[in-house]
N, C-alpha and C positions, 0 to 999 in steps of 0.2 A: 503494500498499502503507499501511496506517495503520500508526501508532508500537508499535500492539500488536504487528503483523504482527511488524516490526521485531526488539523484545523478545524474545519468543516463539519466534524462527528463532534469536536471538541464545544467547535459553540451548540451543536442542536442538544448535547447532553446539557451545557448551560441554558440552554434556555427551557429547555426541559424540566429544569432540577426547579430553574425562577418561577416557573409558571407553576410546578406545586408548591412551593411553598407560600407563593402568593395564592393561589386557593385553601392548601391546607389550613393559613392564616385565618382564612376569612370563616371557616368552617366552627362547628361548636368541639371540636378535635380541639381547638388550639389550647381552648382553657386548660387541659389539663398537664400543656408545660412536656410533650412526650415528643416532640415532633422529631429530634434527631434519633430515635429510634426507626425513624424513617431510609437513615443515612448507615444506621445498621444493617438492616435486610437489603436495603441496594448493592453493595458489595458482596455479600454474599450470593446474590440469586444471579447479576450480573455478570460474577467474573466465572459463573458455571453455564455463561450464555443467555441467561434469561428465555431459556428456551420453552414457549407458552404451553409446549406438552407438559409439560414438568409443576406450571403454575398451581394446580393443586398440593401435588407433593411440599412443594415449597411455603403455601399457605396453613398447610393442616401440619407442619412441624414447626411454622412459627407462634401457632397456636397452640401445638403440645408445646413449645419450649416455654411460654409465658407459665402454663399451669407446672412443667415441673421446675420453673424458677419462684413460685408461690411456693411448691413445699421444699425446694431450700432457703429459702426465709425462714417458711413456720418453722422449720426442725433446729435452725441458728439462734431463732426466739427460744424457741422451746429450754434448749441443751442450755442457755446461756442465762434465761430467767429459774432454770433451777440450779444456777450456781457454777455453772461450769465457764472456765477460761474463756474470750473471745478462740484465741488461736487454736485452741485443743477443740473446740466444738467446730470452727472453719475446716479443721483436718476432717475429723471426723463426717462429718457433715456434706462438704465437697468431696471427700474420696472412695466416699460410700454409695451417696447417691449418682456419681459422675459410672462408675462403674454401673450400677443395677441402670440406667437410661442408657448408656450403650449397648450393654445387653440386652434390654428389651426391646431396641429398636433396633440392632442388627439381626437379633435372633428371631423374637415373636413377630415384630408389627409387619404386616402385607407392605409390600416393594413400593406399591401405589398410593398410599398414603403414611406419613410422619416416618419419612427414609431420611429426608435429608437431616443429618447431627448437625451440619455445621449451623445451618438452621435454627435449628432447636437452640444450640450455646449458645447465637447472636438474639434469638429472644431470652435466653435467661440472663443476657447482660442485661437488658433495655431494663427486664425486670429488676434488677437489682439498683439499676440507675432512677427506673424510675418510680421504685419505694412501693411495690403494688400492695404489700402488704402495712405499710401504716395508711395507705388510703386505698382502698380495696375498689374505687368507684372508679381509678386506672384500670383494669385489668381489662375489661371489654374494649374503653379505647387504647389500650394497647396493641391489643391483638390485631384492631382493626388499622390502626398507623403501620404496624408492621407488611401488613399486607397491602396497605397504600407505596408501601417502597417499594415492595414486588412488581408492581404496576407501574412506578416509576423508572424503573429497570427494563423491563418492558417497553417502555416508552422512549429510552435511552439508545437500546440496542436497534429500535426501528431506525433510527438515523443510518444506521449502516444498511439497509433496503433503499432508502434514497442516496444512494451517492452511488456514480460511477469508479470502478478501480483506481483512477487516474484522480478521484477526489472531486468532478463536478457534478455539480445537483440536475439526476436527472431529471425532472418537471422544469428544468432549465434549458434542457439540453433542444437543438431545434434540428427538427425531421428534415430530412433532404428530399 
């Protein structure tokens, strides 16, 4: 691909991201302060190719990741509430729950849903910074925000279909 291709694609990605932020900021989701979660989901899906056929797998994995994040946070709160030192509680919870999560999703769940472990970990991280247990009204908006980040990845990736290999916009091509 040419430099022109990458420059034009970057302009497309910037335009899509700008439009996304504008629309998100005008939506009721903005009040929850979790828009950055969109930009956690976006690169995970985007770097995997943002294949629309895998959207359901990524979306269901994002939802599952938020549920797992709630479990991590609940267990951490429970153990520290029982008097366990935070570092020990983190070691136990993260070690055990991560092993269970990976085993469950590698072995038990079908490959069509709940199968994108990197997306789950992105959603878990978003659950931590979204502080979803302290503010449980953020759980559903966080799930929606992560899924919207996946939609943004598809929109960004669409730019590749609008460019020729040498980087010209296809809709600006002159007909012979």
